The first five atom37 places (N, CA, C, CB, O) and aatype in JSON, in Angstrom:
{
  "aatype": [12, 15, 0, 19, 14, 0, 13, 11, 10, 19, 6, 0, 7, 13, 15, 5, 14, 5, 19, 6, 0, 10, 0, 6, 13, 12, 5, 16, 6, 0, 0, 1, 1, 15, 3, 10, 10, 6, 16, 6, 8, 1, 10, 6, 15, 11, 9, 7, 3, 19, 1, 5, 3, 19, 19, 11, 10, 3, 7, 1, 19, 10, 10, 10, 5, 17, 12, 9, 7, 13, 19, 10, 0, 13, 10, 19, 0, 9, 13, 0, 11, 10, 13, 10, 0, 8],
  "atom_mask": [
    [1, 1, 1, 1, 1],
    [1, 1, 1, 1, 1],
    [1, 1, 1, 1, 1],
    [1, 1, 1, 1, 1],
    [1, 1, 1, 1, 1],
    [1, 1, 1, 1, 1],
    [1, 1, 1, 1, 1],
    [1, 1, 1, 1, 1],
    [1, 1, 1, 1, 1],
    [1, 1, 1, 1, 1],
    [1, 1, 1, 1, 1],
    [1, 1, 1, 1, 1],
    [1, 1, 1, 0, 1],
    [1, 1, 1, 1, 1],
    [1, 1, 1, 1, 1],
    [1, 1, 1, 1, 1],
    [1, 1, 1, 1, 1],
    [1, 1, 1, 1, 1],
    [1, 1, 1, 1, 1],
    [1, 1, 1, 1, 1],
    [1, 1, 1, 1, 1],
    [1, 1, 1, 1, 1],
    [1, 1, 1, 1, 1],
    [1, 1, 1, 1, 1],
    [1, 1, 1, 1, 1],
    [1, 1, 1, 1, 1],
    [1, 1, 1, 1, 1],
    [1, 1, 1, 1, 1],
    [1, 1, 1, 1, 1],
    [1, 1, 1, 1, 1],
    [1, 1, 1, 1, 1],
    [1, 1, 1, 1, 1],
    [1, 1, 1, 1, 1],
    [1, 1, 1, 1, 1],
    [1, 1, 1, 1, 1],
    [1, 1, 1, 1, 1],
    [1, 1, 1, 1, 1],
    [1, 1, 1, 1, 1],
    [1, 1, 1, 1, 1],
    [1, 1, 1, 1, 1],
    [1, 1, 1, 1, 1],
    [1, 1, 1, 1, 1],
    [1, 1, 1, 1, 1],
    [1, 1, 1, 1, 1],
    [1, 1, 1, 1, 1],
    [1, 1, 1, 1, 1],
    [1, 1, 1, 1, 1],
    [1, 1, 1, 0, 1],
    [1, 1, 1, 1, 1],
    [1, 1, 1, 1, 1],
    [1, 1, 1, 1, 1],
    [1, 1, 1, 1, 1],
    [1, 1, 1, 1, 1],
    [1, 1, 1, 1, 1],
    [1, 1, 1, 1, 1],
    [1, 1, 1, 1, 1],
    [1, 1, 1, 1, 1],
    [1, 1, 1, 1, 1],
    [1, 1, 1, 0, 1],
    [1, 1, 1, 1, 1],
    [1, 1, 1, 1, 1],
    [1, 1, 1, 1, 1],
    [1, 1, 1, 1, 1],
    [1, 1, 1, 1, 1],
    [1, 1, 1, 1, 1],
    [1, 1, 1, 1, 1],
    [1, 1, 1, 1, 1],
    [1, 1, 1, 1, 1],
    [1, 1, 1, 0, 1],
    [1, 1, 1, 1, 1],
    [1, 1, 1, 1, 1],
    [1, 1, 1, 1, 1],
    [1, 1, 1, 1, 1],
    [1, 1, 1, 1, 1],
    [1, 1, 1, 1, 1],
    [1, 1, 1, 1, 1],
    [1, 1, 1, 1, 1],
    [1, 1, 1, 1, 1],
    [1, 1, 1, 1, 1],
    [1, 1, 1, 1, 1],
    [1, 1, 1, 1, 1],
    [1, 1, 1, 1, 1],
    [1, 1, 1, 1, 1],
    [1, 1, 1, 1, 1],
    [1, 1, 1, 1, 1],
    [1, 1, 1, 1, 1]
  ],
  "atom_positions": [
    [[-23.42, 65.07, -108.86], [-23.47, 63.67, -108.49], [-24.08, 63.59, -107.1], [-22.05, 63.0, -108.53], [-23.68, 64.33, -106.19]],
    [[-25.04, 62.72, -106.93], [-25.7, 62.63, -105.63], [-24.83, 61.9, -104.63], [-27.06, 61.93, -105.76], [-23.78, 61.35, -104.97]],
    [[-25.26, 61.91, -103.4], [-24.46, 61.36, -102.31], [-24.29, 59.86, -102.42], [-25.08, 61.71, -100.98], [-23.23, 59.33, -102.08]],
    [[-25.32, 59.15, -102.89], [-25.25, 57.69, -102.96], [-24.18, 57.22, -103.94], [-26.6, 57.1, -103.35], [-23.34, 56.41, -103.56]],
    [[-24.17, 57.69, -105.22], [-23.1, 57.26, -106.12], [-21.72, 57.7, -105.63], [-23.34, 57.81, -107.52], [-20.75, 56.97, -105.77]],
    [[-21.64, 58.91, -105.04], [-20.34, 59.37, -104.53], [-19.88, 58.48, -103.4], [-20.44, 60.83, -104.04], [-18.69, 58.15, -103.32]],
    [[-20.77, 58.07, -102.53], [-20.42, 57.19, -101.42], [-19.96, 55.84, -101.95], [-21.62, 57.0, -100.47], [-19.01, 55.27, -101.43]],
    [[-20.62, 55.33, -103.0], [-20.22, 54.05, -103.58], [-18.84, 54.14, -104.23], [-21.25, 53.6, -104.62], [-18.08, 53.18, -104.19]],
    [[-18.53, 55.3, -104.82], [-17.19, 55.47, -105.4], [-16.13, 55.48, -104.31], [-17.12, 56.77, -106.21], [-15.06, 54.89, -104.48]],
    [[-16.41, 56.14, -103.21], [-15.45, 56.16, -102.09], [-15.27, 54.76, -101.55], [-15.93, 57.12, -100.96], [-14.15, 54.35, -101.25]],
    [[-16.37, 54.01, -101.43], [-16.28, 52.62, -100.96], [-15.46, 51.76, -101.92], [-17.68, 52.03, -100.78], [-14.79, 50.82, -101.49]],
    [[-15.53, 52.08, -103.22], [-14.81, 51.29, -104.22], [-13.33, 51.64, -104.29], [-15.44, 51.49, -105.57], [-12.57, 50.99, -105.02]],
    [[-12.92, 52.66, -103.54], [-11.49, 52.97, -103.51], [-11.11, 54.31, -104.1], [0.0, 0.0, 0.0], [-9.92, 54.64, -104.12]],
    [[-12.06, 55.07, -104.57], [-11.76, 56.4, -105.08], [-11.5, 57.33, -103.9], [-12.91, 56.93, -105.96], [-12.13, 57.22, -102.85]],
    [[-10.56, 58.26, -104.1], [-10.32, 59.26, -103.06], [-11.37, 60.35, -103.17], [-8.89, 59.85, -103.18], [-12.04, 60.5, -104.19]],
    [[-11.51, 61.12, -102.09], [-12.5, 62.2, -102.09], [-12.21, 63.23, -103.21], [-12.51, 62.91, -100.72], [-13.15, 63.65, -103.88]],
    [[-10.94, 63.63, -103.44], [-10.67, 64.55, -104.55], [-11.05, 63.95, -105.92], [-9.2, 64.94, -104.55], [-11.51, 64.67, -106.81]],
    [[-10.84, 62.65, -106.09], [-11.23, 62.0, -107.34], [-12.75, 62.05, -107.54], [-10.73, 60.54, -107.38], [-13.24, 62.34, -108.63]],
    [[-13.47, 61.76, -106.47], [-14.93, 61.79, -106.55], [-15.42, 63.21, -106.86], [-15.55, 61.29, -105.22], [-16.33, 63.39, -107.66]],
    [[-14.8, 64.21, -106.23], [-15.21, 65.59, -106.46], [-14.89, 66.02, -107.9], [-14.5, 66.53, -105.46], [-15.68, 66.71, -108.54]],
    [[-13.73, 65.59, -108.4], [-13.37, 65.92, -109.78], [-14.32, 65.25, -110.76], [-11.91, 65.5, -110.08], [-14.72, 65.85, -111.76]],
    [[-14.68, 64.02, -110.48], [-15.63, 63.31, -111.34], [-17.0, 63.98, -111.29], [-15.74, 61.83, -110.91], [-17.65, 64.13, -112.33]],
    [[-17.43, 64.38, -110.11], [-18.72, 65.06, -109.98], [-18.72, 66.38, -110.75], [-19.05, 65.3, -108.49], [-19.7, 66.71, -111.4]],
    [[-17.63, 67.13, -110.67], [-17.53, 68.39, -111.41], [-17.57, 68.15, -112.91], [-16.25, 69.14, -111.03], [-18.24, 68.87, -113.66]],
    [[-16.85, 67.12, -113.35], [-16.85, 66.77, -114.77], [-18.26, 66.42, -115.22], [-15.89, 65.6, -115.04], [-18.71, 66.89, -116.27]],
    [[-18.95, 65.62, -114.46], [-20.3, 65.19, -114.82], [-21.25, 66.39, -114.9], [-20.82, 64.16, -113.82], [-22.18, 66.38, -115.72]],
    [[-21.05, 67.39, -114.08], [-21.93, 68.54, -114.08], [-21.61, 69.51, -115.22], [-21.84, 69.26, -112.76], [-22.51, 70.2, -115.71]],
    [[-20.36, 69.57, -115.65], [-19.98, 70.58, -116.63], [-19.73, 70.03, -118.03], [-18.75, 71.28, -116.16], [-20.04, 70.7, -119.01]],
    [[-19.18, 68.84, -118.15], [-18.72, 68.36, -119.45], [-19.53, 67.2, -120.02], [-17.3, 67.95, -119.35], [-19.59, 67.04, -121.24]],
    [[-20.12, 66.41, -119.2], [-20.82, 65.22, -119.7], [-22.11, 65.64, -120.41], [-21.12, 64.25, -118.53], [-22.79, 66.57, -120.0]],
    [[-22.42, 64.93, -121.46], [-23.64, 65.21, -122.21], [-24.84, 64.73, -121.4], [-23.61, 64.53, -123.6], [-24.83, 63.65, -120.81]],
    [[-25.85, 65.55, -121.4], [-27.09, 65.18, -120.73], [-28.04, 64.58, -121.75], [-27.74, 66.41, -120.03], [-27.83, 64.7, -122.96]],
    [[-29.06, 63.93, -121.28], [-30.05, 63.33, -122.17], [-30.66, 64.38, -123.1], [-31.15, 62.63, -121.36], [-30.87, 64.13, -124.29]],
    [[-30.94, 65.56, -122.57], [-31.51, 66.62, -123.4], [-30.53, 67.04, -124.49], [-31.9, 67.83, -122.53], [-30.94, 67.35, -125.61]],
    [[-29.22, 67.06, -124.18], [-28.22, 67.38, -125.2], [-28.24, 66.35, -126.32], [-26.81, 67.45, -124.57], [-28.19, 66.69, -127.5]],
    [[-28.32, 65.07, -125.93], [-28.34, 64.0, -126.91], [-29.61, 64.04, -127.76], [-28.21, 62.65, -126.23], [-29.55, 63.82, -128.97]],
    [[-30.74, 64.32, -127.14], [-31.99, 64.41, -127.89], [-31.97, 65.58, -128.87], [-33.19, 64.55, -126.93], [-32.46, 65.47, -130.0]],
    [[-31.4, 66.7, -128.44], [-31.28, 67.86, -129.33], [-30.38, 67.54, -130.52], [-30.72, 69.07, -128.56], [-30.69, 67.9, -131.66]],
    [[-29.27, 66.87, -130.25], [-28.35, 66.48, -131.31], [-29.02, 65.49, -132.26], [-27.06, 65.87, -130.72], [-28.86, 65.59, -133.48]],
    [[-29.77, 64.55, -131.71], [-30.49, 63.59, -132.54], [-31.49, 64.31, -133.45], [-31.22, 62.56, -131.66], [-31.6, 63.98, -134.63]],
    [[-32.2, 65.28, -132.91], [-33.17, 66.04, -133.71], [-32.48, 66.79, -134.84], [-33.95, 67.02, -132.82], [-32.96, 66.8, -135.97]],
    [[-31.35, 67.44, -134.53], [-30.62, 68.18, -135.57], [-30.12, 67.23, -136.65], [-29.44, 68.95, -134.95], [-30.17, 67.56, -137.84]],
    [[-29.62, 66.07, -136.25], [-29.12, 65.1, -137.23], [-30.26, 64.57, -138.11], [-28.42, 63.93, -136.53], [-30.1, 64.43, -139.32]],
    [[-31.41, 64.29, -137.5], [-32.55, 63.83, -138.29], [-32.98, 64.89, -139.3], [-33.73, 63.46, -137.37], [-33.36, 64.57, -140.42]],
    [[-32.93, 66.15, -138.89], [-33.29, 67.24, -139.78], [-32.31, 67.31, -140.95], [-33.31, 68.57, -139.03], [-32.72, 67.46, -142.1]],
    [[-31.03, 67.21, -140.65], [-30.02, 67.26, -141.71], [-30.13, 66.05, -142.63], [-28.62, 67.34, -141.11], [-29.93, 66.18, -143.84]],
    [[-30.42, 64.88, -142.08], [-30.6, 63.68, -142.9], [-31.78, 63.87, -143.84], [-30.79, 62.43, -142.01], [-31.73, 63.46, -145.0]],
    [[-32.85, 64.48, -143.34], [-34.01, 64.77, -144.19], [-33.64, 65.69, -145.33], [0.0, 0.0, 0.0], [-34.08, 65.5, -146.47]],
    [[-32.83, 66.7, -145.03], [-32.37, 67.62, -146.09], [-31.55, 66.89, -147.13], [-31.54, 68.77, -145.48], [-31.7, 67.12, -148.33]],
    [[-30.67, 65.99, -146.68], [-29.83, 65.24, -147.6], [-30.69, 64.32, -148.47], [-28.77, 64.41, -146.83], [-30.44, 64.18, -149.67]],
    [[-31.7, 63.71, -147.87], [-32.6, 62.84, -148.65], [-33.3, 63.64, -149.74], [-33.65, 62.18, -147.74], [-33.42, 63.17, -150.87]],
    [[-33.75, 64.84, -149.42], [-34.4, 65.69, -150.43], [-33.42, 66.02, -151.56], [-34.93, 66.99, -149.8], [-33.8, 66.0, -152.73]],
    [[-32.18, 66.31, -151.2], [-31.17, 66.62, -152.21], [-30.9, 65.41, -153.1], [-29.87, 67.09, -151.55], [-30.72, 65.56, -154.31]],
    [[-30.88, 64.22, -152.51], [-30.64, 63.01, -153.28], [-31.78, 62.77, -154.26], [-30.47, 61.79, -152.34], [-31.55, 62.38, -155.41]],
    [[-33.01, 63.0, -153.82], [-34.15, 62.84, -154.72], [-34.05, 63.81, -155.89], [-35.48, 63.06, -153.96], [-34.29, 63.44, -157.04]],
    [[-33.68, 65.06, -155.61], [-33.51, 66.04, -156.69], [-32.41, 65.59, -157.66], [-33.16, 67.42, -156.11], [-32.57, 65.69, -158.87]],
    [[-31.31, 65.1, -157.11], [-30.21, 64.64, -157.97], [-30.63, 63.44, -158.8], [-28.99, 64.29, -157.13], [-30.25, 63.33, -159.96]],
    [[-31.41, 62.54, -158.21], [-31.89, 61.39, -158.98], [-32.71, 61.84, -160.18], [-32.74, 60.46, -158.08], [-32.58, 61.3, -161.27]],
    [[-33.56, 62.84, -159.96], [-34.36, 63.37, -161.07], [-33.49, 63.99, -162.14], [0.0, 0.0, 0.0], [-33.73, 63.81, -163.33]],
    [[-32.48, 64.72, -161.73], [-31.58, 65.35, -162.7], [-30.78, 64.31, -163.48], [-30.62, 66.32, -162.0], [-30.59, 64.44, -164.69]],
    [[-30.32, 63.28, -162.78], [-29.56, 62.22, -163.45], [-30.44, 61.5, -164.45], [-28.99, 61.22, -162.42], [-29.99, 61.18, -165.56]],
    [[-31.68, 61.24, -164.08], [-32.61, 60.6, -165.01], [-32.82, 61.46, -166.25], [-33.96, 60.31, -164.32], [-32.82, 60.96, -167.37]],
    [[-33.0, 62.77, -166.04], [-33.16, 63.68, -167.17], [-31.92, 63.66, -168.06], [-33.44, 65.11, -166.68], [-32.03, 63.6, -169.29]],
    [[-30.75, 63.7, -167.46], [-29.51, 63.68, -168.24], [-29.37, 62.37, -169.01], [-28.29, 63.88, -167.33], [-28.89, 62.37, -170.14]],
    [[-29.77, 61.27, -168.41], [-29.69, 59.99, -169.12], [-30.59, 60.0, -170.36], [-30.09, 58.84, -168.19], [-30.19, 59.52, -171.42]],
    [[-31.79, 60.54, -170.22], [-32.68, 60.64, -171.37], [-32.1, 61.56, -172.43], [-34.05, 61.15, -170.94], [-32.17, 61.25, -173.63]],
    [[-31.52, 62.67, -172.01], [-30.92, 63.61, -172.96], [-29.77, 62.95, -173.72], [-30.43, 64.87, -172.25], [-29.67, 63.09, -174.94]],
    [[-28.92, 62.25, -173.02], [-27.8, 61.56, -173.66], [-28.31, 60.48, -174.6], [-26.86, 60.94, -172.6], [-27.76, 60.29, -175.69]],
    [[-29.35, 59.79, -174.19], [-29.95, 58.77, -175.06], [-30.45, 59.35, -176.35], [0.0, 0.0, 0.0], [-30.21, 58.79, -177.42]],
    [[-31.16, 60.49, -176.29], [-31.65, 61.13, -177.51], [-30.5, 61.62, -178.37], [-32.57, 62.3, -177.16], [-30.55, 61.46, -179.59]],
    [[-29.48, 62.21, -177.78], [-28.33, 62.69, -178.54], [-27.64, 61.51, -179.25], [-27.33, 63.43, -177.62], [-27.3, 61.61, -180.42]],
    [[-27.45, 60.42, -178.53], [-26.83, 59.25, -179.16], [-27.69, 58.7, -180.28], [-26.57, 58.16, -178.11], [-27.17, 58.3, -181.33]],
    [[-29.0, 58.67, -180.08], [-29.9, 58.18, -181.13], [-29.8, 59.07, -182.38], [-31.35, 58.13, -180.62], [-29.76, 58.57, -183.5]],
    [[-29.77, 60.38, -182.17], [-29.64, 61.28, -183.31], [-28.29, 61.13, -184.0], [-29.84, 62.73, -182.87], [-28.21, 61.19, -185.23]],
    [[-27.24, 60.94, -183.23], [-25.92, 60.74, -183.84], [-25.88, 59.46, -184.66], [-24.83, 60.69, -182.75], [-25.33, 59.45, -185.76]],
    [[-26.46, 58.41, -184.14], [-26.52, 57.16, -184.9], [-27.32, 57.37, -186.18], [-27.14, 56.02, -184.04], [-26.94, 56.88, -187.25]],
    [[-28.42, 58.09, -186.08], [-29.23, 58.36, -187.27], [-28.46, 59.18, -188.29], [-30.53, 59.08, -186.89], [-28.52, 58.91, -189.49]],
    [[-27.72, 60.18, -187.83], [-26.93, 61.02, -188.74], [-25.83, 60.2, -189.41], [-26.3, 62.21, -187.98], [-25.65, 60.28, -190.62]],
    [[-25.1, 59.39, -188.62], [-24.04, 58.56, -189.21], [-24.63, 57.54, -190.18], [-23.24, 57.85, -188.1], [-24.05, 57.26, -191.23]],
    [[-25.77, 56.98, -189.82], [-26.41, 56.01, -190.72], [-26.79, 56.7, -192.03], [-27.67, 55.38, -190.05], [-26.6, 56.13, -193.1]],
    [[-27.33, 57.9, -191.94], [-27.72, 58.66, -193.14], [-26.5, 58.99, -193.98], [-28.47, 59.95, -192.75], [-26.55, 58.91, -195.21]],
    [[-25.4, 59.38, -193.33], [-24.19, 59.76, -194.07], [-23.53, 58.57, -194.74], [-23.21, 60.44, -193.15], [-23.13, 58.65, -195.9]],
    [[-23.4, 57.48, -194.01], [-22.57, 56.38, -194.52], [-23.38, 55.29, -195.2], [-21.79, 55.79, -193.39], [-22.84, 54.57, -196.05]],
    [[-24.64, 55.15, -194.86], [-25.42, 54.08, -195.48], [-26.27, 54.56, -196.65], [-26.31, 53.45, -194.45], [-26.79, 53.75, -197.42]],
    [[-26.4, 55.87, -196.8], [-27.25, 56.4, -197.87], [-26.56, 56.3, -199.22], [-27.6, 57.86, -197.59], [-27.25, 56.29, -200.24]],
    [[-25.28, 56.22, -199.26], [-24.58, 56.2, -200.56], [-24.49, 54.84, -201.1], [-23.22, 56.77, -200.45], [-23.93, 54.64, -202.18]]
  ]
}
């Protein structure tokens, strides 16, 4: 923490130990802009991976729907042949 913000904190009523503790926290624990940008990049990458997986699943679901449709059509045809042919 630079001298100007620290001086403003002291003027606002913070004690010197409080200002020093806050400065230490800001240097060691607070996220920096580069940390946030890195996290944003990783999240965007993971979101892209999830989107690809969703597209693959959509294709599989569509295939399964067609397969179920054909099976149902054949079952209806078989039942129609069995029960309506006589």
